[in-house]
Backbone as ProteinMPNN parsed JSONL, in Angstrom:
{"seq_chain_A": "MSDKQAIIKKMLEMQKTFMKYEHEHGVDAETYYAAASDHPLHNYRQEYQALANEVCNMAHAEKGSKRD", "coords_chain_A": {"N_chain_A": [[0.844, -1.176, 0.0], [0.595, 2.174, -0.881], [1.995, 5.246, 0.458], [0.192, 7.359, 0.145], [-2.229, 5.983, -0.182], [-2.398, 4.794, 2.327], [-2.717, 7.035, 3.961], [-5.165, 8.006, 3.027], [-6.777, 5.86, 3.765], [-6.593, 6.085, 6.553], [-7.866, 8.562, 6.829], [-10.471, 7.887, 6.019], [-11.151, 6.092, 8.058], [-11.111, 7.866, 10.201], [-13.267, 9.514, 9.449], [-15.4, 7.688, 9.665], [-15.349, 7.196, 12.429], [-15.914, 9.771, 13.38], [-18.502, 10.179, 12.29], [-19.938, 8.156, 13.577], [-19.752, 9.004, 16.259], [-21.068, 11.462, 15.998], [-23.681, 10.672, 15.249], [-24.463, 9.32, 17.538], [-24.168, 11.19, 19.632], [-24.359, 13.784, 18.712], [-22.93, 16.81, 17.377], [-21.797, 19.914, 18.16], [-20.817, 23.263, 17.15], [-18.839, 24.241, 18.916], [-17.753, 21.882, 19.995], [-16.743, 20.704, 17.663], [-14.821, 22.581, 16.753], [-13.303, 23.231, 19.03], [-12.808, 21.093, 20.923], [-12.467, 19.699, 24.178], [-9.419, 18.548, 25.748], [-9.751, 15.964, 26.703], [-11.76, 14.948, 25.205], [-13.225, 12.778, 22.727], [-13.105, 13.851, 20.129], [-11.075, 15.647, 20.145], [-8.731, 17.666, 18.568], [-9.469, 16.556, 16.126], [-10.339, 17.915, 13.751], [-8.06, 19.421, 13.035], [-6.114, 17.415, 12.667], [-7.289, 15.909, 10.618], [-7.383, 17.824, 8.565], [-4.644, 18.269, 8.172], [-3.851, 15.775, 7.171], [-5.386, 15.722, 4.818], [-4.232, 17.864, 3.428], [-1.688, 16.802, 3.061], [-2.199, 14.62, 1.338], [-3.145, 16.045, -0.851], [-0.844, 17.507, -1.561], [0.813, 15.357, -2.278], [-0.558, 14.421, -4.519], [-0.263, 16.593, -6.256], [2.514, 16.519, -6.552], [2.807, 14.079, -7.883], [1.687, 14.708, -10.356], [3.246, 16.739, -11.181], [2.567, 19.346, -10.746], [1.801, 22.399, -8.915], [0.713, 23.801, -5.788], [-1.026, 26.813, -5.314]], "CA_chain_A": [[0.0, 0.0, 0.0], [1.396, 3.396, -0.953], [1.798, 6.203, 1.549], [-1.045, 8.094, -0.122], [-3.35, 5.088, 0.109], [-2.459, 4.627, 3.781], [-3.274, 8.264, 4.522], [-6.587, 8.023, 2.676], [-7.412, 4.851, 4.612], [-6.706, 6.688, 7.886], [-8.899, 9.591, 6.748], [-11.768, 7.211, 5.98], [-11.393, 5.588, 9.413], [-11.445, 9.034, 11.018], [-14.621, 9.922, 9.088], [-16.333, 6.721, 10.256], [-15.372, 7.458, 13.865], [-16.624, 11.024, 13.573], [-19.928, 9.993, 11.997], [-20.509, 7.339, 14.652], [-19.9, 9.876, 17.415], [-22.09, 12.458, 15.682], [-24.996, 10.03, 15.278], [-24.786, 8.927, 18.912], [-24.124, 12.291, 20.601], [-24.473, 15.098, 18.094], [-21.713, 17.615, 17.441], [-22.036, 21.34, 17.963], [-19.645, 23.977, 16.631], [-17.791, 24.306, 19.94], [-17.107, 20.565, 20.053], [-16.007, 20.483, 16.42], [-13.68, 23.481, 16.623], [-12.489, 23.397, 20.244], [-13.113, 20.029, 21.884], [-11.538, 19.603, 25.306], [-8.34, 17.572, 25.525], [-10.198, 14.613, 27.051], [-12.888, 14.619, 24.323], [-12.834, 11.909, 21.605], [-12.878, 14.608, 18.897], [-10.0, 16.622, 20.353], [-7.793, 17.782, 17.44], [-9.936, 15.838, 14.935], [-10.363, 18.794, 12.589], [-6.689, 19.771, 12.676], [-5.437, 16.215, 12.154], [-7.885, 15.562, 9.33], [-6.939, 18.829, 7.603], [-3.227, 18.016, 7.881], [-3.8, 14.603, 6.293], [-5.931, 16.125, 3.515], [-3.199, 18.67, 2.769], [-0.602, 15.899, 2.667], [-2.664, 13.897, 0.147], [-3.194, 17.032, -1.94], [0.544, 17.759, -1.963], [1.29, 14.157, -2.968], [-1.196, 14.388, -5.831], [0.402, 17.601, -7.066], [3.86, 16.024, -6.86], [2.666, 13.031, -8.888], [1.332, 15.312, -11.641], [4.207, 17.764, -11.515], [1.975, 20.663, -10.602], [2.05, 22.952, -7.581], [-0.384, 24.527, -5.171], [-0.824, 28.256, -5.174]], "C_chain_A": [[0.891, 1.241, 0.0], [1.11, 4.292, 0.247], [0.48, 6.951, 1.378], [-2.262, 7.234, 0.207], [-3.51, 4.893, 1.619], [-3.066, 5.854, 4.448], [-4.77, 8.339, 4.24], [-7.352, 7.018, 3.528], [-7.611, 5.411, 6.019], [-7.794, 7.757, 7.893], [-10.299, 8.979, 6.747], [-12.134, 6.646, 7.347], [-11.786, 6.736, 10.345], [-12.87, 9.498, 10.732], [-15.661, 8.992, 9.714], [-16.47, 6.954, 11.752], [-16.158, 8.724, 14.17], [-18.12, 10.841, 13.377], [-20.616, 9.17, 13.082], [-20.753, 8.197, 15.882], [-21.029, 10.878, 17.183], [-23.493, 11.859, 15.758], [-25.42, 9.694, 16.704], [-24.941, 10.118, 19.856], [-24.439, 13.657, 20.013], [-23.167, 15.86, 18.264], [-22.095, 19.063, 17.188], [-20.735, 22.004, 17.523], [-18.514, 24.023, 17.645], [-17.035, 22.982, 20.044], [-16.242, 20.338, 18.819], [-14.736, 21.321, 16.36], [-12.771, 23.529, 17.848], [-12.835, 22.36, 21.302], [-12.047, 19.979, 22.973], [-10.536, 18.474, 25.072], [-8.746, 16.145, 25.868], [-11.373, 14.142, 26.179], [-12.412, 13.748, 23.165], [-12.544, 12.66, 20.303], [-11.799, 15.683, 19.044], [-8.992, 16.54, 19.207], [-8.229, 17.038, 16.182], [-9.8, 16.711, 13.687], [-8.957, 19.13, 12.11], [-5.952, 18.577, 12.066], [-5.972, 15.84, 10.773], [-7.416, 16.532, 8.246], [-5.481, 18.615, 7.213], [-3.075, 16.825, 6.935], [-4.307, 14.953, 4.891], [-4.91, 16.959, 2.744], [-2.051, 17.791, 2.27], [-0.977, 15.128, 1.397], [-2.688, 14.836, -1.054], [-1.787, 17.319, -2.459], [1.127, 16.566, -2.721], [0.722, 14.091, -4.386], [-0.555, 15.412, -6.766], [1.796, 17.127, -7.476], [3.81, 14.955, -7.953], [2.425, 13.616, -10.284], [2.314, 16.404, -12.06], [3.639, 19.175, -11.468], [2.279, 21.196, -9.214], [0.809, 23.67, -7.101], [-0.05, 25.995, -5.094], [-1.369, 28.728, -3.863]], "O_chain_A": [[1.829, 1.34, 0.791], [0.116, 4.117, 0.952], [-0.258, 7.154, 2.342], [-3.219, 7.718, 0.812], [-4.63, 4.835, 2.126], [-3.842, 5.727, 5.395], [-5.553, 8.697, 5.12], [-8.466, 7.304, 3.967], [-8.675, 5.233, 6.613], [-8.562, 7.853, 8.85], [-11.206, 9.496, 7.399], [-13.294, 6.711, 7.756], [-12.684, 6.593, 11.175], [-13.606, 9.839, 11.658], [-16.679, 9.451, 10.232], [-17.577, 6.915, 12.289], [-16.967, 8.755, 15.097], [-18.918, 11.292, 14.198], [-21.751, 9.46, 13.46], [-21.826, 8.136, 16.484], [-21.848, 11.112, 18.071], [-24.402, 12.497, 16.288], [-26.602, 9.774, 17.037], [-25.753, 10.07, 20.78], [-24.755, 14.59, 20.751], [-22.393, 15.588, 19.181], [-22.646, 19.4, 16.14], [-19.677, 21.374, 17.526], [-17.35, 23.861, 17.278], [-15.81, 22.973, 20.167], [-15.125, 19.831, 18.928], [-13.685, 20.823, 15.959], [-11.586, 23.837, 17.72], [-13.122, 22.708, 22.448], [-10.864, 20.193, 22.707], [-10.788, 17.559, 24.288], [-8.137, 15.201, 25.365], [-11.913, 13.058, 26.398], [-11.307, 13.951, 22.663], [-11.808, 12.153, 19.457], [-11.635, 16.527, 18.164], [-8.463, 15.468, 18.913], [-7.434, 16.9, 15.252], [-9.215, 16.291, 12.689], [-8.692, 19.123, 10.908], [-5.25, 18.72, 11.065], [-5.207, 15.498, 9.872], [-7.09, 16.113, 7.135], [-5.125, 18.766, 6.044], [-2.265, 16.862, 6.009], [-3.723, 14.528, 3.894], [-4.744, 16.777, 1.538], [-1.512, 18.016, 1.186], [-0.161, 15.0, 0.485], [-2.29, 14.451, -2.153], [-1.571, 17.368, -3.669], [1.854, 16.747, -3.698], [1.431, 13.749, -5.333], [-0.332, 15.124, -7.941], [2.206, 17.315, -8.621], [4.663, 14.926, -8.84], [2.91, 13.074, -11.277], [2.222, 16.933, -13.168], [4.182, 20.089, -12.088], [2.941, 20.526, -8.421], [-0.035, 24.092, -7.892], [1.094, 26.369, -4.836], [-1.295, 29.917, -3.556]]}, "name": "protein", "num_of_chains": 1, "seq": "MSDKQAIIKKMLEMQKTFMKYEHEHGVDAETYYAAASDHPLHNYRQEYQALANEVCNMAHAEKGSKRD"}
């Protein structure tokens, strides 16, 4: 499995975890953007965004293009 595929797999697992939590408990803006350090969604948004950026950068590198 390539690095990109592994990152995408992790992102999909994160999405499933998020959706499960959301269906069971609901998620308000405060929880999504600033969950407490002991909350299951703590740093979810930041980690997911970092992974998405990494995949995007890999895709650009593969095609020889660049992000502006």
